[in-house]
C-alpha positions as a printed NumPy array, in Angstrom:
array([[-10.856, -16.898,  15.355],
       [ -7.233, -16.816,  16.556],
       [ -6.121, -14.593,  19.403],
       [ -3.459, -12.688,  17.361],
       [ -0.446, -11.415,  19.232],
       [  1.785,  -9.899,  16.52 ],
       [  1.901,  -8.421,  13.043],
       [  4.338,  -9.538,  10.355],
       [  5.299,  -7.298,   7.423],
       [  6.312,  -9.694,   4.588],
       [  8.031,  -8.502,   1.521],
       [ 10.322,  -9.528,  -1.408],
       [ 13.614,  -8.217,  -0.113],
       [ 16.53 ,  -6.745,  -1.983],
       [ 20.323,  -6.298,  -1.77 ],
       [ 21.637,  -3.56 ,   0.583],
       [ 25.117,  -3.048,  -1.143],
       [ 27.015,  -3.94 ,  -4.315],
       [ 28.457,  -7.225,  -3.041],
       [ 24.897,  -8.411,  -1.99 ],
       [ 23.597,  -8.235,  -5.631],
       [ 24.809, -11.576,  -6.961],
       [ 24.065, -13.614,  -3.806],
       [ 20.686, -11.953,  -3.701],
       [ 19.837, -12.96 ,  -7.347],
       [ 21.289, -16.35 ,  -6.915],
       [ 18.971, -16.81 ,  -3.968],
       [ 15.922, -15.636,  -6.001],
       [ 16.665, -17.95 ,  -8.871],
       [ 17.88 , -21.032,  -6.952],
       [ 16.294, -24.117,  -8.515],
       [ 15.222, -22.368, -11.643],
       [ 16.746, -22.938, -15.   ],
       [ 17.784, -19.308, -15.788],
       [ 21.112, -18.751, -17.626],
       [ 23.803, -16.973, -15.644],
       [ 24.127, -14.193, -18.313],
       [ 20.437, -13.367, -18.025],
       [ 20.899, -12.974, -14.184],
       [ 23.875, -10.746, -14.846],
       [ 21.705,  -8.464, -17.028],
       [ 19.263,  -7.745, -14.232],
       [ 22.278,  -7.264, -11.734],
       [ 23.2  ,  -4.203, -13.877],
       [ 19.827,  -2.648, -12.877],
       [ 20.966,  -2.815,  -9.186],
       [ 24.385,  -1.54 ,  -9.967],
       [ 22.902,   1.426, -11.674],
       [ 21.761,   2.449,  -8.101],
       [ 24.92 ,   1.467,  -6.404],
       [ 23.876,  -2.095,  -5.69 ],
       [ 21.197,  -1.027,  -3.087],
       [ 17.642,  -1.859,  -3.677],
       [ 15.351,   0.83 ,  -2.191],
       [ 12.812,  -1.753,  -1.053],
       [ 14.34 ,  -2.451,   2.284],
       [ 14.428,   1.127,   3.457],
       [ 10.818,   1.586,   2.216],
       [  9.73 ,  -1.354,   4.25 ],
       [ 11.575,   0.017,   7.261],
       [  9.661,   3.265,   6.745],
       [  6.397,   1.45 ,   6.397],
       [  6.952,  -0.522,   9.678],
       [  7.87 ,   2.666,  11.494],
       [  4.722,   4.342,  10.259],
       [  2.621,   1.212,  11.15 ],
       [  4.053,   1.203,  14.697],
       [  3.182,   4.938,  15.002],
       [ -0.318,   4.201,  13.831],
       [ -0.851,   1.277,  16.255],
       [  0.809,   2.711,  19.346],
       [ -1.972,   5.347,  20.135],
       [ -4.828,   3.666,  18.414],
       [ -4.315,  -0.108,  18.928],
       [ -4.322,  -2.943,  18.652],
       [ -1.192,  -3.111,  20.771],
       [  0.814,  -5.698,  18.796],
       [  4.473,  -5.938,  18.052],
       [  5.486,  -5.549,  14.381],
       [  8.086,  -7.84 ,  12.788],
       [  9.609,  -7.854,   9.326],
       [ 10.593, -10.671,   7.038],
       [ 11.595, -11.129,   3.36 ],
       [ 11.109, -13.755,   0.851],
       [ 14.534, -13.47 ,  -0.66 ],
       [ 16.991, -11.542,   1.529],
       [ 17.74 , -10.518,   5.111],
       [ 15.786, -10.657,   7.265],
       [ 14.755, -14.01 ,   5.966],
       [ 11.324, -15.367,   6.864],
       [ 12.457, -18.474,   8.77 ],
       [ 14.901, -16.351,  10.834],
       [ 12.158, -13.914,  11.736],
       [  9.813, -16.824,  12.714],
       [ 12.387, -18.136,  15.033],
       [ 12.832, -14.717,  16.575],
       [  9.004, -14.468,  17.058],
       [  8.964, -17.868,  18.51 ],
       [ 11.617, -16.848,  21.031],
       [  9.563, -13.765,  21.883],
       [  6.519, -16.037,  22.656],
       [  4.47 , -15.185,  19.692],
       [  1.848, -17.89 ,  18.826],
       [ -0.496, -16.359,  16.131],
       [  0.478, -13.424,  13.888],
       [ -1.124, -11.67 ,  11.022],
       [  0.942, -11.097,   7.809],
       [  0.681,  -7.978,   5.751],
       [  2.174,  -8.815,   2.378],
       [  3.332,  -5.897,   0.243],
       [  1.475,  -7.017,  -2.857],
       [ -1.995,  -5.67 ,  -3.843],
       [ -3.315,  -7.998,  -6.537],
       [ -4.054, -11.664,  -6.448],
       [ -1.765, -14.011,  -8.647],
       [  0.47 , -16.834,  -7.945],
       [  3.534, -14.666,  -7.317],
       [  1.568, -11.932,  -5.532],
       [ -0.429, -14.239,  -3.244],
       [ -0.107, -18.074,  -3.143],
       [  3.662, -18.054,  -3.346],
       [  3.833, -16.   ,  -0.065],
       [  1.519, -18.649,   1.514],
       [  3.889, -21.444,   0.283],
       [  6.89 , -19.481,   1.625],
       [  5.178, -19.113,   5.026],
       [  4.681, -22.81 ,   5.396],
       [  8.15 , -23.66 ,   4.144],
       [  9.582, -21.15 ,   6.724],
       [  7.424, -22.546,   9.543],
       [  8.712, -25.999,   8.772],
       [ 12.35 , -24.71 ,   8.869],
       [ 11.692, -22.855,  12.171],
       [ 10.392, -26.024,  13.906],
       [  7.177, -27.319,  15.471],
       [  6.806, -24.388,  17.781],
       [  6.861, -21.82 ,  15.034],
       [  4.071, -19.288,  15.203],
       [  1.021, -19.631,  13.02 ],
       [  0.848, -16.924,  10.367],
       [ -2.482, -15.828,   8.767],
       [ -2.16 , -13.577,   5.727],
       [ -4.331, -10.463,   5.609],
       [ -6.711, -10.328,   2.6  ],
       [ -6.368,  -8.502,  -0.685],
       [ -7.188,  -4.814,  -0.42 ],
       [ -7.441,  -3.755,  -4.086],
       [-10.869,  -2.313,  -3.53 ],
       [-10.531,  -1.063,   0.003],
       [-11.685,   2.533,   0.208],
       [ -8.541,   3.696,   2.047],
       [ -6.262,   2.198,  -0.549],
       [ -8.262,   3.871,  -3.296],
       [ -8.164,   7.26 ,  -1.493],
       [ -4.464,   7.004,  -0.855],
       [ -3.737,   6.165,  -4.555],
       [ -6.159,   8.866,  -5.619],
       [ -4.292,  11.544,  -3.46 ],
       [ -1.069,  10.546,  -5.001],
       [ -2.483,  10.884,  -8.557],
       [ -4.009,  14.262,  -7.663],
       [ -0.5  ,  15.439,  -6.522],
       [  1.   ,  14.291,  -9.766],
       [ -1.674,  16.144, -11.92 ],
       [ -1.045,  19.339, -10.007],
       [  2.515,  19.26 , -11.338],
       [  1.111,  19.898, -14.858],
       [ -0.158,  23.473, -15.911],
       [ -3.814,  23.791, -15.288],
       [ -4.519,  24.314, -18.982],
       [ -2.899,  20.996, -20.067],
       [ -4.593,  18.636, -17.515],
       [ -7.714,  18.098, -19.605],
       [ -5.63 ,  16.638, -22.497],
       [ -3.117,  14.585, -20.536],
       [ -2.584,  10.991, -21.515],
       [ -3.181,   8.855, -18.339],
       [ -1.617,   5.408, -17.913],
       [ -1.909,   2.942, -14.905],
       [  0.944,   0.441, -14.855],
       [  1.281,  -2.996, -13.269],
       [  3.712,  -5.852, -13.528],
       [  3.01 ,  -8.017, -16.612],
       [  2.533, -11.698, -15.941],
       [  2.139, -14.661, -18.216],
       [ -1.337, -14.812, -19.719],
       [ -1.725, -18.316, -18.307],
       [ -1.064, -16.948, -14.755],
       [ -3.493, -14.116, -15.292],
       [ -6.228, -16.529, -16.494],
       [ -5.969, -18.725, -13.381],
       [ -6.471, -15.726, -10.96 ],
       [ -8.216, -12.484, -10.393],
       [ -5.236, -10.311, -11.34 ],
       [ -6.677,  -8.474, -14.229],
       [-10.151,  -8.189, -12.713],
       [ -8.735,  -6.591,  -9.603],
       [ -6.317,  -4.391, -11.517],
       [ -9.081,  -3.051, -13.715],
       [-11.376,  -2.327, -10.849],
       [ -8.692,  -0.442,  -8.803],
       [ -7.925,   1.687, -11.83 ],
       [-11.623,   2.453, -12.495],
       [-12.207,   3.416,  -8.848],
       [ -9.283,   5.8  ,  -8.758],
       [-10.293,   7.31 , -12.131],
       [-13.889,   7.713, -11.081],
       [-12.816,   9.397,  -7.857],
       [-10.786,  11.951,  -9.671],
       [-13.193,  12.451, -12.677],
       [-10.558,  11.007, -15.153],
       [-12.664,  10.072, -18.202],
       [ -9.998,   8.372, -20.323],
       [ -7.201,   6.036, -19.089],
       [ -5.378,   2.88 , -20.076],
       [ -4.008,   0.076, -18.024],
       [ -0.584,  -0.957, -19.402],
       [  2.091,  -3.329, -18.222],
       [  5.705,  -3.181, -17.403],
       [  8.709,  -5.5  , -16.636],
       [  7.603,  -8.239, -18.993],
       [  9.922, -11.206, -19.204],
       [  9.991, -14.84 , -20.113],
       [ 10.651, -16.583, -23.585],
       [  9.644, -14.405, -26.556],
       [  7.042, -16.909, -27.674],
       [  5.262, -17.05 , -24.313],
       [  2.277, -14.727, -24.21 ],
       [  2.36 , -12.078, -21.4  ],
       [ -0.131,  -9.37 , -20.571],
       [  0.054,  -6.435, -22.903],
       [  0.267,  -3.508, -23.947],
       [  3.796,  -2.758, -22.677],
       [  4.214,   0.708, -21.326],
       [  7.196,   1.451, -23.514],
       [  5.443,   0.534, -26.664],
       [  2.444,   2.785, -25.744],
       [  4.807,   5.722, -24.964],
       [  6.46 ,   5.505, -28.287],
       [  3.025,   5.982, -29.996],
       [  2.244,   9.19 , -28.171],
       [  2.366,  12.428, -30.159],
       [  5.315,  14.732, -29.632],
       [  4.44 ,  17.593, -27.381],
       [  1.897,  15.711, -25.361],
       [  1.781,  14.96 , -21.577],
       [  1.577,  11.708, -19.892],
       [  0.89 ,  10.745, -16.224],
       [  1.947,   7.222, -15.245],
       [  0.504,   5.73 , -12.078],
       [  2.211,   2.534, -11.008],
       [ -0.847,   1.267,  -9.208],
       [  0.495,  -2.309,  -9.349],
       [  3.116,  -1.517,  -6.71 ],
       [  2.957,  -0.27 ,  -3.075],
       [  6.436,   1.328,  -3.065],
       [  8.911,   3.05 ,  -5.28 ],
       [ 11.213,   0.   ,  -5.51 ],
       [ 13.652,  -0.987,  -8.251],
       [ 11.072,  -1.861, -10.939],
       [  9.502,   1.528, -10.484],
       [ 12.779,   3.488, -10.409],
       [ 14.392,   1.614, -13.25 ],
       [ 11.58 ,   0.565, -15.571],
       [  9.686,   3.862, -15.149],
       [ 11.894,   6.604, -13.949],
       [ 14.868,   5.459, -16.076],
       [ 13.65 ,   3.5  , -19.118],
       [ 10.202,   5.023, -19.657],
       [ 11.56 ,   8.473, -19.139],
       [ 14.228,   7.934, -21.736],
       [ 11.497,   6.861, -24.263],
       [  9.4  ,   9.957, -23.373],
       [ 12.457,  12.227, -23.787],
       [ 13.227,  10.643, -27.203],
       [  9.697,  11.166, -28.58 ],
       [  9.196,  14.529, -27.031],
       [  6.644,  13.677, -24.412],
       [  6.508,  15.261, -20.92 ],
       [  6.18 ,  12.48 , -18.292],
       [  4.972,  12.927, -14.731],
       [  5.182,   9.707, -12.539],
       [  2.719,   9.257,  -9.799],
       [  4.146,   8.209,  -6.325],
       [  3.137,   4.806,  -4.997],
       [  1.098,   4.736,  -1.781],
       [  4.22 ,   3.973,   0.285],
       [  3.639,   5.418,   3.719],
       [  0.664,   7.569,   2.908],
       [ -1.278,   8.068,   6.136],
       [ -4.405,   6.565,   4.568],
       [ -2.551,   3.488,   3.405],
       [ -1.103,   2.919,   6.838],
       [ -4.549,   3.469,   8.424],
       [ -5.872,   0.801,   5.981],
       [ -3.324,  -1.722,   7.289],
       [ -4.548,  -1.107,  10.816],
       [ -8.144,  -1.475,   9.692],
       [ -7.377,  -4.746,   8.045],
       [ -5.851,  -5.962,  11.256],
       [ -8.802,  -4.951,  13.23 ],
       [-11.122,  -6.569,  10.65 ],
       [ -9.393,  -9.966,  10.87 ],
       [ -9.593,  -9.73 ,  14.714],
       [-13.326,  -9.24 ,  14.463],
       [-13.216,  -5.613,  15.726],
       [-14.489,  -3.787,  12.556],
       [-16.467,  -4.7  ,   9.482],
       [-14.864,  -5.543,   6.172],
       [-15.05 ,  -2.649,   3.778],
       [-14.863,  -2.406,  -0.052],
       [-16.131,  -0.029,  -2.681],
       [-17.125,  -0.619,  -6.316],
       [-18.54 ,  -3.69 ,  -7.923],
       [-17.031,  -6.384,  -5.833],
       [-17.264,  -7.518,  -2.242],
       [-14.255,  -7.656,   0.07 ],
       [-11.818, -10.448,  -0.723],
       [-11.845, -13.662,   1.211],
       [ -9.59 , -14.05 ,   4.225],
       [ -8.415, -17.604,   3.389],
       [ -7.507, -18.961,  -0.015],
       [ -8.899, -22.283,  -1.005],
       [ -6.514, -24.996,  -2.473],
       [ -7.156, -24.01 ,  -6.094],
       [ -6.731, -20.269,  -5.725],
       [ -3.893, -18.636,  -7.791],
       [ -2.203, -21.877,  -8.7  ],
       [  1.503, -22.061,  -9.509],
       [  2.462, -21.788, -13.185],
       [  3.35 , -25.031, -14.957],
       [  7.206, -25.564, -15.337],
       [  8.442, -25.068, -18.823],
       [ 11.159, -26.985, -20.677],
       [ 12.567, -23.735, -21.991],
       [ 15.031, -21.44 , -20.48 ],
       [ 13.182, -20.385, -17.423],
       [ 10.004, -20.823, -15.551],
       [  7.369, -18.252, -16.48 ],
       [  7.998, -16.25 , -13.231],
       [ 11.703, -16.607, -13.005],
       [ 13.554, -14.801, -15.9  ],
       [ 15.513, -11.673, -14.941],
       [ 12.957,  -8.994, -15.611],
       [ 10.431, -11.045, -13.461],
       [ 12.645, -10.762, -10.302],
       [  9.788,  -8.626,  -9.164],
       [  9.596,  -6.864,  -5.773],
       [  5.843,  -7.302,  -5.492]])
């Protein structure tokens, strides 16, 4: 077991201002055969919010909360921040860590569920960045998946409870309840535990709150029209709801209210609800909920051998280290884009 001396919060990244948007998207799509007009389509999503993605400020808030959690309770480790696709870039952060004398760090990735884009791609990015940073770059070990950690389930349940409280008491028993997550190609889902983990998290939250009926739906689907992706789409489900009904949408597939939550749910999904006469309440993501922050600390202690691994439900805690065949990369396609690279799949997971 390594003697860990730092924590790294690793995320997707996003533009900070209008002029960052195109360079950011070009960086995300570098080496991928995506037509420029499709990239410009997704740029409009960022321009809708002034060109600034909320994900960076949300990661700053998460890091501040984690530091406040670690300072009085331990372990006494510095916390660094890096992104996959925008400043601070991962290789730059590793150089800074190296200059500070860091040798072995634990990475908390802002992605809950296992898939290529949510897990293995981060591992690949770490190794690529270590190679760029040089032979003295610190070793980085990724913390395990936490989809069935009791503190994650409790934090998500608390956010759902707060959302339900926004509805009149006499309407809560008839509310339509939807969990959402990012759609991925069916081939990617079949080569990972993505759906199994999602369904288990949804079930655990619903059971904790006594929600008897719920559906898992998907959002942000992209890729060639003929390529199968996970369904049903949240927008199509909302169009089928009866006018006058209530719907609660819990984006359990995301840990912060970033662009795909704000645009795909708070903008597009809400427009659909308004059009069909449905009252929509959107559940907050776990963000900086104290239970979620406490869970990150517990995962750190667990990896350091200072507390047992915890999980609830049907499955054991996830493994610490992925084997070579875990969550493999999707096969390249000869069509307009790789399965994970078309504009709506520029996912901040």
